[in-house]
Residue frames as qw, qx, qy, qz and C-alpha x, y, z in Angstrom:
[[0.211, -0.054, -0.790, -0.574, 94.75, 60.18, 99.65],
 [0.571, -0.051, 0.238, -0.784, 90.96, 60.29, 100.12],
 [0.262, 0.127, 0.957, 0.009, 88.99, 57.09, 100.45],
 [0.001, -0.375, -0.711, -0.595, 85.90, 56.75, 98.28],
 [0.231, -0.760, -0.604, 0.073, 83.42, 57.96, 100.91],
 [0.302, -0.638, -0.065, 0.705, 85.53, 61.02, 101.79],
 [0.196, -0.010, 0.543, 0.817, 85.94, 61.74, 98.09],
 [0.083, -0.573, -0.714, -0.393, 82.16, 61.69, 97.61],
 [0.294, -0.782, -0.430, 0.341, 81.58, 63.93, 100.64],
 [0.288, -0.478, 0.151, 0.816, 84.07, 66.49, 99.38],
 [0.081, 0.209, 0.649, 0.727, 82.55, 66.45, 95.89],
 [0.182, -0.710, -0.675, -0.086, 79.13, 66.94, 97.51],
 [0.310, -0.728, -0.213, 0.573, 80.44, 69.91, 99.51],
 [0.242, -0.225, 0.390, 0.860, 82.07, 71.42, 96.42],
 [0.007, -0.435, -0.718, -0.543, 78.87, 71.06, 94.41],
 [0.244, -0.776, -0.538, 0.221, 76.99, 72.75, 97.26],
 [0.275, -0.586, 0.040, 0.761, 79.35, 75.73, 97.13],
 [0.140, 0.016, 0.595, 0.791, 79.04, 75.95, 93.34],
 [0.164, -0.571, -0.712, -0.374, 75.24, 75.95, 93.75],
 [0.112, -0.534, 0.118, -0.830, 75.44, 78.96, 96.08],
 [0.238, -0.232, 0.696, -0.636, 74.85, 76.85, 99.18],
 [0.821, 0.027, -0.051, -0.568, 71.94, 74.80, 97.84],
 [0.423, -0.361, 0.827, -0.076, 72.51, 71.25, 99.12],
 [0.794, 0.291, -0.365, -0.390, 72.45, 68.48, 96.53],
 [0.690, -0.394, 0.594, -0.125, 72.86, 65.08, 98.15],
 [0.375, 0.416, -0.776, -0.291, 74.81, 62.37, 96.36],
 [0.635, -0.052, 0.675, -0.371, 72.54, 59.35, 96.66],
 [0.828, 0.373, 0.385, -0.165, 71.72, 56.35, 94.53],
 [0.787, 0.466, 0.201, 0.351, 73.10, 56.48, 90.96],
 [0.153, 0.930, -0.167, 0.289, 74.70, 59.89, 91.57],
 [0.568, -0.689, 0.447, -0.050, 76.67, 58.52, 94.52],
 [0.879, 0.010, 0.425, 0.217, 77.78, 55.50, 92.49],
 [0.576, 0.764, 0.058, 0.284, 78.83, 57.77, 89.63],
 [0.065, -0.902, 0.354, -0.240, 81.12, 59.80, 91.90],
 [0.764, -0.418, 0.491, 0.023, 82.44, 56.62, 93.52],
 [0.851, 0.388, 0.257, 0.241, 83.30, 55.56, 89.99],
 [0.282, 0.897, -0.205, 0.272, 85.36, 58.74, 89.55],
 [0.451, -0.725, 0.501, -0.142, 87.28, 57.86, 92.71],
 [0.893, -0.066, 0.440, 0.070, 87.77, 54.28, 91.55],
 [0.717, 0.640, 0.076, 0.266, 89.23, 55.51, 88.25],
 [0.647, -0.254, -0.064, 0.716, 91.73, 57.60, 90.20],
 [0.177, 0.757, 0.237, 0.583, 90.37, 60.99, 89.11],
 [0.347, -0.056, -0.439, 0.827, 92.07, 63.47, 91.47],
 [0.050, -0.714, -0.594, 0.367, 89.66, 65.56, 93.51],
 [0.043, -0.622, 0.080, 0.777, 90.98, 68.85, 92.08],
 [0.004, -0.077, 0.726, 0.684, 90.65, 67.55, 88.52],
 [0.028, -0.536, -0.841, -0.062, 87.05, 66.51, 89.21],
 [0.057, -0.743, -0.335, 0.577, 86.42, 70.04, 90.50],
 [0.048, -0.381, 0.426, 0.819, 87.89, 71.47, 87.29],
 [0.022, -0.243, -0.857, -0.455, 85.42, 69.37, 85.30],
 [0.076, -0.699, -0.667, 0.245, 82.54, 70.61, 87.47],
 [0.093, -0.626, 0.000, 0.774, 83.77, 74.18, 86.92],
 [0.065, -0.072, 0.666, 0.740, 83.71, 73.64, 83.15],
 [0.049, -0.532, -0.819, -0.207, 80.03, 72.69, 83.27],
 [0.143, -0.759, -0.436, 0.462, 79.16, 75.68, 85.45],
 [0.142, -0.381, 0.286, 0.868, 80.95, 78.07, 83.06],
 [0.072, -0.188, -0.738, -0.644, 78.65, 76.92, 80.24],
 [0.185, -0.614, -0.761, 0.099, 75.64, 76.92, 82.57],
 [0.152, -0.663, -0.221, 0.699, 76.21, 80.54, 83.61],
 [0.097, -0.194, 0.477, 0.852, 76.76, 81.54, 79.98],
 [0.031, -0.421, -0.826, -0.373, 73.20, 80.47, 79.17],
 [0.261, -0.596, -0.174, -0.739, 71.76, 83.20, 81.36],
 [0.430, -0.471, 0.440, -0.632, 70.28, 83.42, 84.87],
 [0.094, 0.080, -0.984, 0.125, 70.24, 80.16, 86.78],
 [0.625, -0.250, -0.281, -0.684, 66.89, 78.43, 87.11],
 [0.913, -0.359, -0.044, -0.187, 67.61, 75.34, 89.21],
 [0.457, -0.673, 0.576, 0.082, 70.55, 73.77, 91.07],
 [0.548, 0.511, -0.629, -0.207, 72.98, 71.70, 89.02],
 [0.949, -0.229, 0.182, -0.122, 72.99, 67.95, 89.63],
 [0.398, -0.595, 0.638, 0.284, 76.34, 66.16, 89.69],
 [0.718, 0.246, 0.631, 0.162, 75.23, 63.86, 86.87],
 [0.452, 0.883, 0.119, -0.041, 75.22, 66.82, 84.47],
 [0.083, -0.883, 0.447, 0.118, 78.95, 67.29, 85.11],
 [0.878, -0.159, 0.436, 0.116, 80.03, 63.74, 84.32],
 [0.757, 0.553, 0.159, 0.308, 81.18, 64.32, 80.72],
 [0.137, 0.913, -0.228, 0.308, 83.17, 67.42, 81.72],
 [0.614, -0.642, 0.454, -0.066, 84.83, 65.62, 84.62],
 [0.890, 0.063, 0.394, 0.222, 85.89, 62.74, 82.37],
 [0.556, 0.763, 0.044, 0.328, 87.11, 65.23, 79.78],
 [0.162, -0.898, 0.347, -0.218, 89.18, 67.09, 82.39],
 [0.794, -0.389, 0.464, 0.048, 90.60, 63.73, 83.52],
 [0.832, 0.408, 0.236, 0.292, 91.63, 62.90, 79.95],
 [0.265, 0.895, -0.150, 0.327, 93.37, 66.28, 79.69],
 [0.468, -0.761, 0.426, -0.144, 95.16, 65.70, 83.00],
 [0.897, -0.119, 0.402, 0.141, 96.29, 62.18, 82.11],
 [0.714, 0.597, 0.113, 0.348, 97.68, 63.38, 78.80],
 [0.065, 0.924, -0.222, 0.304, 99.47, 66.35, 80.37],
 [0.487, -0.671, 0.541, -0.140, 101.22, 64.26, 83.03],
 [0.390, 0.448, -0.781, -0.193, 101.81, 61.25, 80.79],
 [0.499, -0.120, 0.771, -0.376, 99.72, 58.76, 82.76],
 [0.715, 0.234, -0.451, -0.479, 99.00, 55.80, 80.52],
 [0.687, -0.312, 0.608, -0.248, 98.24, 52.60, 82.36],
 [0.136, -0.231, 0.904, 0.332, 99.40, 49.32, 80.75],
 [0.149, 0.344, 0.903, 0.209, 96.88, 48.32, 78.10],
 [0.150, 0.709, 0.433, -0.535, 94.90, 51.57, 78.41],
 [0.369, 0.379, 0.526, 0.666, 93.77, 53.08, 75.13],
 [0.055, 0.014, 0.042, -0.998, 92.71, 56.70, 74.49],
 [0.326, 0.455, 0.697, -0.447, 89.04, 57.25, 75.23],
 [0.363, 0.585, 0.620, 0.377, 86.56, 57.90, 72.44],
 [0.049, -0.968, -0.205, 0.133, 86.13, 61.48, 73.68],
 [0.407, -0.665, 0.360, 0.513, 89.88, 62.02, 73.57],
 [0.492, 0.101, 0.673, 0.543, 90.15, 60.63, 70.04],
 [0.230, 0.796, 0.515, 0.219, 87.33, 62.85, 68.78],
 [0.201, -0.937, -0.017, 0.287, 88.85, 65.93, 70.44],
 [0.471, -0.431, 0.498, 0.587, 92.21, 65.28, 68.81],
 [0.430, 0.386, 0.668, 0.469, 90.57, 64.88, 65.38],
 [0.088, 0.911, 0.399, 0.049, 88.81, 68.22, 65.74],
 [0.318, -0.813, 0.148, 0.464, 91.93, 70.19, 66.57],
 [0.719, 0.621, 0.067, 0.304, 94.00, 71.64, 63.74],
 [0.663, -0.143, -0.072, 0.731, 97.58, 72.90, 63.80],
 [0.152, 0.459, 0.153, 0.862, 96.75, 76.38, 62.41],
 [0.490, -0.725, -0.272, -0.401, 94.03, 76.85, 65.05],
 [0.790, -0.458, -0.212, 0.347, 96.44, 75.72, 67.75],
 [0.529, 0.109, 0.000, 0.841, 99.12, 78.17, 66.60],
 [0.099, -0.613, -0.216, -0.753, 96.60, 81.02, 66.60],
 [0.655, -0.691, -0.267, -0.146, 95.45, 80.19, 70.13],
 [0.758, -0.276, -0.142, 0.573, 99.03, 79.99, 71.39],
 [0.339, 0.310, 0.090, 0.884, 99.89, 83.31, 69.76],
 [0.327, -0.711, -0.264, -0.563, 96.80, 84.97, 71.27],
 [0.750, -0.612, -0.226, 0.109, 97.76, 83.72, 74.74],
 [0.675, -0.087, -0.043, 0.732, 101.38, 84.79, 74.42],
 [0.127, 0.515, 0.182, 0.828, 100.30, 88.22, 73.18],
 [0.512, -0.745, -0.265, -0.335, 97.96, 88.58, 76.17],
 [0.784, -0.455, -0.160, 0.392, 100.77, 87.68, 78.57],
 [0.520, 0.122, 0.065, 0.843, 103.14, 90.15, 76.94],
 [0.077, -0.576, -0.239, -0.778, 100.46, 92.81, 77.10],
 [0.109, -0.195, 0.584, -0.780, 99.94, 92.33, 80.81],
 [0.654, -0.222, -0.423, -0.587, 96.86, 90.13, 80.40],
 [0.776, -0.307, -0.536, 0.130, 97.94, 88.04, 83.37],
 [0.227, -0.836, 0.228, -0.445, 98.36, 89.62, 86.76],
 [0.897, -0.424, 0.127, -0.012, 99.90, 86.51, 88.32],
 [0.165, 0.745, -0.646, 0.010, 103.68, 86.39, 88.66],
 [0.661, 0.131, -0.736, 0.068, 105.49, 83.14, 89.24],
 [0.748, -0.626, -0.198, -0.101, 104.78, 81.60, 92.63],
 [0.776, -0.434, -0.027, 0.457, 107.47, 82.68, 95.05],
 [0.500, 0.320, 0.138, 0.793, 108.82, 85.43, 92.81],
 [0.139, -0.563, -0.301, 0.757, 108.88, 89.09, 93.75],
 [0.051, 0.153, -0.361, -0.919, 107.25, 91.90, 91.84],
 [0.550, 0.362, 0.385, -0.647, 103.86, 92.27, 90.19],
 [0.772, 0.529, -0.113, -0.334, 104.54, 90.64, 86.84],
 [0.961, 0.136, 0.030, 0.238, 106.81, 88.30, 84.96],
 [0.501, -0.617, 0.270, 0.544, 110.57, 88.90, 85.34],
 [0.317, 0.775, -0.276, -0.472, 112.24, 90.67, 82.41],
 [0.077, -0.373, 0.874, 0.302, 114.30, 87.63, 81.26],
 [0.360, 0.285, 0.886, -0.068, 111.15, 85.56, 81.06],
 [0.407, 0.756, 0.243, -0.451, 109.27, 88.30, 79.22],
 [0.149, 0.655, -0.570, -0.474, 112.10, 88.39, 76.67],
 [0.194, -0.076, 0.965, 0.158, 111.77, 84.63, 76.20],
 [0.408, 0.546, 0.672, -0.289, 108.00, 84.96, 75.75],
 [0.329, 0.780, -0.093, -0.523, 108.51, 87.65, 73.12],
 [0.051, 0.468, -0.795, -0.382, 111.01, 85.53, 71.18],
 [0.286, 0.162, 0.944, -0.043, 108.65, 82.56, 71.43],
 [0.421, 0.675, 0.424, -0.433, 105.70, 84.61, 70.19],
 [0.257, 0.704, -0.400, -0.528, 107.75, 85.81, 67.22],
 [0.039, -0.256, 0.931, 0.257, 108.70, 82.26, 66.30],
 [0.346, 0.384, 0.829, -0.212, 105.15, 80.97, 66.69],
 [0.386, 0.736, 0.110, -0.545, 103.97, 83.84, 64.48],
 [0.161, 0.552, -0.676, -0.460, 106.52, 82.82, 61.83],
 [0.164, 0.008, 0.985, 0.059, 105.36, 79.20, 62.01],
 [0.388, 0.549, 0.625, -0.396, 101.72, 80.24, 61.68],
 [0.343, 0.718, -0.175, -0.579, 102.57, 82.09, 58.46],
 [0.196, -0.238, 0.880, 0.360, 103.82, 78.91, 56.77],
 [0.560, 0.101, -0.421, -0.706, 101.60, 77.82, 53.88],
 [0.503, -0.054, 0.785, -0.357, 99.14, 75.16, 54.96],
 [0.861, -0.483, 0.062, -0.146, 98.39, 72.34, 55.10],
 [0.045, -0.694, 0.716, -0.050, 101.72, 71.24, 56.55],
 [0.984, 0.033, -0.028, -0.175, 102.57, 67.67, 55.70],
 [0.882, 0.273, -0.255, 0.286, 105.36, 65.16, 55.94],
 [0.665, -0.019, -0.295, 0.686, 108.79, 66.28, 57.08],
 [0.024, 0.461, -0.033, 0.887, 107.79, 69.94, 57.31],
 [0.642, -0.574, -0.188, -0.472, 104.95, 69.17, 59.70],
 [0.867, -0.271, -0.320, 0.270, 107.20, 66.90, 61.76],
 [0.485, 0.191, -0.220, 0.825, 109.82, 69.65, 62.05],
 [0.247, -0.544, -0.042, -0.801, 107.19, 72.19, 63.13],
 [0.794, -0.505, -0.250, -0.229, 105.82, 69.85, 65.78],
 [0.794, -0.100, -0.302, 0.518, 109.32, 69.14, 67.05],
 [0.245, 0.349, -0.139, 0.894, 110.06, 72.85, 67.27],
 [0.489, -0.586, -0.140, -0.631, 106.82, 73.56, 69.14],
 [0.866, -0.395, -0.294, 0.092, 107.71, 70.86, 71.66],
 [0.630, 0.085, -0.234, 0.736, 111.14, 72.47, 72.06],
 [0.054, -0.500, 0.017, -0.864, 109.64, 75.92, 72.62],
 [0.701, -0.561, -0.229, -0.377, 107.25, 74.50, 75.21],
 [0.854, -0.241, -0.291, 0.358, 110.06, 72.72, 77.05],
 [0.425, 0.261, -0.167, 0.851, 112.22, 75.86, 77.03],
 [0.308, -0.591, -0.080, -0.741, 109.38, 77.97, 78.42],
 [0.817, -0.510, -0.223, -0.153, 108.74, 75.51, 81.26],
 [0.772, -0.037, -0.267, 0.576, 112.45, 75.23, 82.05],
 [0.173, 0.399, -0.110, 0.894, 112.68, 79.01, 82.30],
 [0.548, -0.595, -0.175, -0.561, 109.54, 79.07, 84.45],
 [0.861, -0.360, -0.307, 0.189, 111.15, 76.64, 86.90],
 [0.544, 0.169, -0.224, 0.791, 114.21, 78.87, 87.14],
 [0.114, -0.465, 0.011, -0.878, 112.00, 81.82, 88.10],
 [0.731, -0.510, -0.238, -0.385, 110.13, 79.80, 90.76],
 [0.199, -0.648, 0.634, -0.372, 111.61, 79.37, 94.22],
 [0.307, 0.178, -0.934, 0.052, 112.61, 75.94, 95.54],
 [0.243, 0.103, 0.748, -0.608, 109.99, 75.90, 98.31],
 [0.626, 0.353, 0.068, -0.692, 107.17, 76.40, 95.80],
 [0.561, 0.351, -0.686, -0.303, 108.49, 73.69, 93.49],
 [0.103, 0.092, -0.943, 0.302, 108.66, 71.31, 96.44],
 [0.441, 0.236, 0.513, -0.698, 105.07, 72.17, 97.33],
 [0.652, 0.389, -0.303, -0.576, 104.10, 71.42, 93.73],
 [0.380, 0.260, -0.887, -0.046, 105.81, 68.02, 93.98],
 [0.169, 0.077, 0.836, -0.516, 103.80, 67.19, 97.09],
 [0.580, 0.373, 0.202, -0.696, 100.61, 68.22, 95.32],
 [0.559, 0.407, -0.601, -0.401, 101.62, 66.17, 92.27],
 [0.138, 0.147, -0.962, 0.182, 102.24, 63.13, 94.49],
 [0.396, 0.228, 0.625, -0.633, 98.74, 63.51, 95.95],
 [0.628, 0.440, -0.145, -0.626, 97.22, 63.68, 92.46],
 [0.561, 0.393, -0.698, -0.206, 99.14, 60.59, 91.32],
 [0.375, -0.322, 0.767, -0.408, 98.59, 58.56, 94.49],
 [0.850, 0.162, 0.322, -0.384, 95.91, 56.30, 92.91],
 [0.807, 0.549, -0.211, -0.049, 98.39, 55.34, 90.16],
 [0.180, -0.773, 0.604, -0.072, 101.51, 54.92, 92.29],
 [0.617, -0.237, 0.750, -0.038, 101.39, 51.12, 92.47],
 [0.767, 0.475, 0.429, -0.040, 100.37, 50.73, 88.83],
 [0.453, 0.871, -0.188, 0.036, 103.20, 52.69, 87.22],
 [0.840, 0.075, -0.185, 0.504, 106.86, 51.64, 86.85],
 [0.466, -0.641, -0.150, 0.591, 109.21, 53.83, 88.88],
 [0.314, -0.094, 0.332, 0.884, 110.64, 55.66, 85.87],
 [0.060, -0.539, -0.602, -0.586, 107.15, 56.36, 84.50],
 [0.397, -0.780, -0.461, 0.148, 106.01, 57.57, 87.91],
 [0.445, -0.465, 0.009, 0.765, 109.00, 59.90, 88.24],
 [0.162, 0.163, 0.468, 0.853, 108.30, 61.38, 84.80],
 [0.215, -0.677, -0.624, -0.324, 104.62, 61.79, 85.69],
 [0.429, -0.694, -0.327, 0.476, 105.54, 63.68, 88.88],
 [0.306, -0.307, 0.194, 0.880, 107.69, 66.17, 86.95],
 [0.002, 0.353, 0.619, 0.701, 105.04, 66.52, 84.25],
 [0.310, -0.747, -0.588, -0.021, 102.44, 67.21, 86.95],
 [0.391, -0.574, -0.120, 0.709, 104.74, 69.86, 88.45],
 [0.178, 0.008, 0.432, 0.884, 105.00, 71.48, 85.01],
 [0.150, -0.576, -0.678, -0.432, 101.21, 71.44, 84.70],
 [0.379, -0.754, -0.442, 0.304, 100.76, 73.08, 88.10],
 [0.344, -0.420, 0.107, 0.833, 103.37, 75.70, 87.27],
 [0.093, 0.232, 0.587, 0.771, 101.77, 76.32, 83.88],
 [0.229, -0.702, -0.647, -0.192, 98.34, 76.75, 85.47],
 [0.393, -0.707, -0.292, 0.510, 99.56, 79.11, 88.20],
 [0.239, -0.418, 0.249, 0.840, 101.48, 81.30, 85.73],
 [0.569, 0.647, 0.317, -0.397, 98.72, 80.97, 83.09],
 [0.066, -0.510, 0.665, 0.542, 101.16, 79.80, 80.42],
 [0.789, 0.342, -0.128, -0.494, 99.89, 78.27, 77.17],
 [0.794, -0.098, 0.578, 0.159, 100.55, 74.74, 75.96],
 [0.232, 0.695, -0.426, -0.530, 102.79, 75.32, 72.95],
 [0.150, -0.187, 0.942, 0.235, 103.41, 71.68, 72.07],
 [0.699, 0.222, -0.087, -0.674, 100.88, 70.07, 69.73],
 [0.472, -0.114, 0.874, -0.012, 99.99, 66.37, 69.69]]
């Protein structure tokens, strides 16, 4: 686990690399901002994901004109942290969803979510991902897993064809089924991943959750570890999030 000063130095080094070697020192308010990320328990890798999000939009605007300051990345880092906390189930006692998180949830719609999931599954089935499961042999997904993805895509397609808006019991049943499909996909992904890789994921998950270890009950911590392993496996295999909150 990094202390606050080491955390800030590593963020500074990462920002330097993202700025093609141009050194941006973390001093004054910028240093305190990043120390605040560390104090909140934002894992270093999650902070880097937030920085990456800003740079993706920055590059999309055209040729770079000046180095990016860390302050510009703050909203994206906090947004990535919200996504991470939700995916691993970290909810500290008394903690309420952030305003950003609430707004993001309001903007999402179930039909849009189903379309995005179907697009991602179709890309995977079409060879859109060149990454096999960590520890597996071959150049693509194993045949049993491809068959599961195809069945899942067919079911998601059927659900997306239901007349909208979905309300009441029908909506509840659809959400329950999506959660079941997501759980089945992750369970199958674990089967296809070797034990050594899963153990490495657990070590990485423990590092991410280290700031929260003493603030979570044991059962909640254990669930968060397994959820973090699922997230790491999902990211490495580029699998979509099928469940919808």
